[in-house]
C-alpha positions as CSV (number, residue, x, y, z in Angstrom):
1,M,139.2,127.2,120.4
2,I,142.6,128.7,119.9
3,L,143.2,132.1,121.4
4,P,143.6,134.8,118.8
5,E,147.3,135.5,119.7
6,F,148.1,131.8,119.0
7,Q,146.0,131.4,115.8
8,N,147.6,130.8,112.3
9,R,150.5,128.8,113.8
10,G,149.3,125.3,113.0
11,I,148.5,124.5,116.7
12,A,145.0,123.3,116.0
13,S,146.0,121.3,112.9
14,Q,148.8,119.6,114.9
15,A,146.4,118.8,117.7
16,V,144.0,117.2,115.3
17,R,146.8,115.2,113.6
18,E,147.9,113.9,117.0
19,V,144.4,112.9,118.1
20,L,143.9,111.0,114.8
21,E,147.3,109.3,115.1
22,R,146.4,108.1,118.6
23,A,142.9,106.9,117.4
24,R,144.6,105.0,114.6
25,G,147.0,103.5,117.1
26,E,144.4,102.4,119.6
27,R,142.3,100.7,116.8
28,K,139.1,101.0,118.7
29,F,137.4,103.7,116.7
30,G,135.6,102.8,113.4
31,Q,135.2,106.3,112.0
32,I,135.9,109.8,113.3
33,H,133.6,112.7,112.1
34,A,134.0,116.4,112.5
35,F,131.1,118.8,112.3
36,P,132.5,122.4,111.8
37,A,129.9,125.1,111.1
38,V,129.7,125.7,107.4
39,T,130.5,129.4,108.0
40,N,133.6,128.6,110.1
41,G,136.3,128.8,107.4
42,P,139.3,128.1,109.8
43,S,137.7,124.9,111.2
44,N,136.8,123.7,107.7
45,K,140.4,124.4,106.6
46,I,141.8,122.4,109.5
47,C,139.6,119.5,108.5
48,E,140.8,119.7,105.0
49,K,144.5,120.0,106.0
50,T,144.3,117.0,108.3
51,G,142.7,114.6,105.8
52,F,139.0,114.8,106.5
53,T,136.6,114.2,103.6
54,N,133.7,116.6,103.3
55,L,130.5,114.5,103.1
56,G,128.1,117.4,102.7
57,Q,126.0,119.5,105.0
58,C,123.6,118.7,107.7
59,E,121.5,120.6,110.3
60,V,121.7,119.8,113.9
61,E,120.4,121.2,117.2
62,F,123.3,122.8,118.9
63,A,123.8,122.4,122.7
64,G,120.2,121.7,123.3
65,R,119.2,125.3,122.6
66,G,116.6,124.4,119.9
67,A,118.5,126.5,117.3
68,L,119.6,124.5,114.2
69,K,123.1,125.0,113.0
70,R,124.2,124.2,109.4
71,L,127.3,122.1,109.7
72,A,129.8,120.5,107.3
73,R,129.9,116.7,107.9
74,C,133.4,115.4,107.4
75,R,135.0,112.0,107.9
76,A,138.7,111.4,108.7
77,G,140.6,109.3,106.2
78,G,142.7,106.2,107.0
79,L,140.4,104.8,109.7
80,S,138.8,101.5,109.1
81,A,135.0,101.2,109.2
82,S,135.2,97.9,111.1
83,L,138.0,97.1,113.5
84,P,138.8,93.8,115.1
85,G,137.7,93.5,118.7
């Protein structure tokens, strides 16, 4: 979460880009998925801006509370499904 006074400055998008770049460099992750809430426009926008592909929606139990959350299922581009190792 980005504090309100620091939102809309590209901080979260840059952080996601750096994590993805590191993951690509380490070459030990097959795929990276993000699961932003369908109703969380800013998080969905970050996924879109950083190259994630929306794979549709899913429902998951959130934090073991028994309540289902409807989430967008997104996959990062540019990561190989099978890596050497």
